[in-house]
N, C-alpha and C positions, 0 to 999 in steps of 0.2 A: 115470748119465745121467738117471735119474728125478729124483734130488735136484736136478740142475742145472736141469731143466725147472720144478720146483716153485719153485726160487729165483727163476728168471726171471719166473714167473707172479706171485709175491708182489711182486717189484719193480715189475712193470707195474701191478698193482692199486694199490700204494702211490703210485706216480707219478700215476696217474689221480685218486686221492682227493685228493692234494695240489693238483693242477691244478684240480679241481672246487671245492675249498675256497677257493682263491685267486680263482677267477672269482666265486663267491658273495659273498666279502667285497668284491670290487671293485664288484659290482652294488649292494650295500648302500651303499657309500660314494658311488657316483654318484647315488643317490637322495636322499641327505642334503642336498646343496646345492640340489637342485630343491625339496625340501620347505621348506627355509629360505627360498628365493626366493619361494615362494607364500604364505608367512605374512606377512600385512600387519600393521604396527603398529596399535595400538588407535586412535590418532588418525586414521590414514588410513581405517580402517573407519568411524569416525564421520563423516568428511567425505563418504565415499561414501554413507552412509546419508542424510545431509542432502540430497545431490544427488538421490538416488533419490526422496526425499519431495517435493522441489521439482518434479521432473519429473512425479510422480504428480499433484500439485496442478494443475500446468499442463495435464496431460492432461484432468483432470476439468473444468477451466474451459473448455477447448476443446469437450469433449463437451456441456457445458451450452449453449454458444453455438451449436453445431450443432443441438441440439434446438430452441433458440429460433428459429433460421432456418427449420428444417423446419416448425415450427408456424406461423410467419408466412407461409410459402409456402402452406401449406394454407388459411390464412384468406383469402389473396388469391384462390386458386383457387376456394374456396367462394363468395366474393363475386362472382366473374365468372360462375360457374354460376348463381347466383341472379339474375343480371341487373343487379347493382349495378356502378357504374363503379369504376375503380381508385382514383380520388381519394376516393371514399366509403370504400373499404376501408382507405385509409391515414390517414383522419381521426384515428383513435385514436392512431396513431404520431405524427402531427403534434402532437397535444395533449401527448403525453409529452415531445416535444422542447421545446415551449414551456415546460413545467414545469421541465425541466432548465436551460433558458436563463434562467429567472427572469422570463419574460414574463407570468406570471399570478400573482396573489396566492395565498399559501398560509397555512395555519395548522396548529398542532400543538404537542405538548409540547417542552420544551427547557430552555435556561438563558439567563439574562441576566447579562452580565459588564460591570460598570461600573468604569472606571479613572479615578481622580481624581488630578491632579497635586499634588505636595507631600505633606507628612506633618503630621498634627495636632499642635498644641502646640509647634511650632518657630517661634517668632517671631523675626524678624530674619534668618532663613535663607532663601535663595532656594529656591523649590520645584523639585523634580525634574520635568523636562519629558519627557513621553512623545514619542518620535520615531516616524517612519513605520515603520521596520523593527521596532520593538517592537510596534506595533499589528498589523503584518502577521504577525509571529511568533505573536502570540496568536490571530489568526484561523486561521493554519495549524494550530495545536494543536487547534482545534475541528474543522477539516476532517479532520484525521488521526484524530480520535476518532469520526468518522462523522456529522458534521453534514450534513444534507441541504439546508438552506437557511439563509441568513444575511443580516443587515442590520447596518450600522454607522451609528449616529446616524440611524436611520430610512431609510437608503439601502440598497436591496437590492444585494448584491454576489455575485460568483461567485468561485471559487478563482483565476481568472485576473485579477480586478480589481486594477489597479495602485494602490499607495499610495506617494506620493512626498513627501519632505521638502523644504520651501521655507523661505525666510526668514520668511514670514508664517504658517507652520503646515503642517498635513498636507493634501495634496490626495488625495482619494479618487475615482479615476476622473475627475479633472479638476475636482472640486467640493471647495472648502475646507470642512473640518469643524473644530469647536472643542471644547475640553474642557468638561465631562467626556465621555469617550468611552464609548459604550454599544453593546455587541455583543449582538445577539439571535441565537441559534442554535437551530434546530429539529432534533431528533434524539433518539436514545436518551438520556434524561435521566441515567440512572445512569452510562453510559459517558462522557458529557461531563463530569459532575461528578468522576468518578474521575480522568480525565486532568488536569483542572485542579488536583486536590488532591495530585498526586504530589510527594513530598518531594524538594526540589532541582530541581523542574520549572520551567517557564517562569513560572508565576504567582508562585512563591516567589522567583524571581530579580527580578521586577519589584518585589515588596514589599521586597526587601533593599536596593534602591537608593532607597527612599523614596516609592514610588508606592502609593496605596491601591487595592486591587483587591477588589471585592465580587462574589461569585458567588451567584446566587439561582436556585432551581429555579422553573420556570414550567410549569404544567399546560397552558396554552394561550397560544401566541404567535400574533400575526397580523402577517405581513410583506407589505408591498405589492409590486406588480410593479415591475420595473426598466424604465426607458425602453428602447425598442427601440434596439439598437446602430446607430451610424452610422459604423462603422470604415471601411467600404469606400466611399470617396467617388470613387475613380478606377478601381479594379479592377472589372471586369464579367465575368460568365461568357460563354463563347463562344456565338454565335447558333446555334440549332438548324439542322442541315443541311436 
């Protein structure tokens, strides 16, 4: 009888150990797909890193803007406390807007880009004509490189100034301009020159089609103010209540 009890006890223990081993193995196998599912491919991690960095940069830009607004609010409040009118407190901001809109003359370092049609030494060959989209593309290259102010053939322009091709030539904001075309851009001289000197860039493309493009560094450029815009001839703001 004792041997029968021991035999049953051993069988029970063995059965328990087998069941425990089976459950342990099943648990390990169930974790494996989950671990594999949580492993992201390297390209996906890089994309997520780029998104995180972009969001971080956007957050910093918003924080900077918030700080600027808080500082401006403090200046307005200080102006009111000191007895100054709101219009006096905003005069500095108005001057900044006039600068951005090109309504005041400016000076500073930058570059001068002169584009001449045709190529030297090619007699009997029709010169290459610079078109409006080429001139606009060259101006956009300078804007993207950080130009803060610009003039084309002495006419102050903004990033939104239109350039249109017509049968008689290029119209710049409604004014016809003739070659050679001279762009003066104020900004970080090194950055402007580096952008224009990129191999395979916009300037190299213009030269490849037969246009002569000369880029010169300028320690001090003077740009005149642009005429006050008269776009809104019919639209008017609503009357104050």
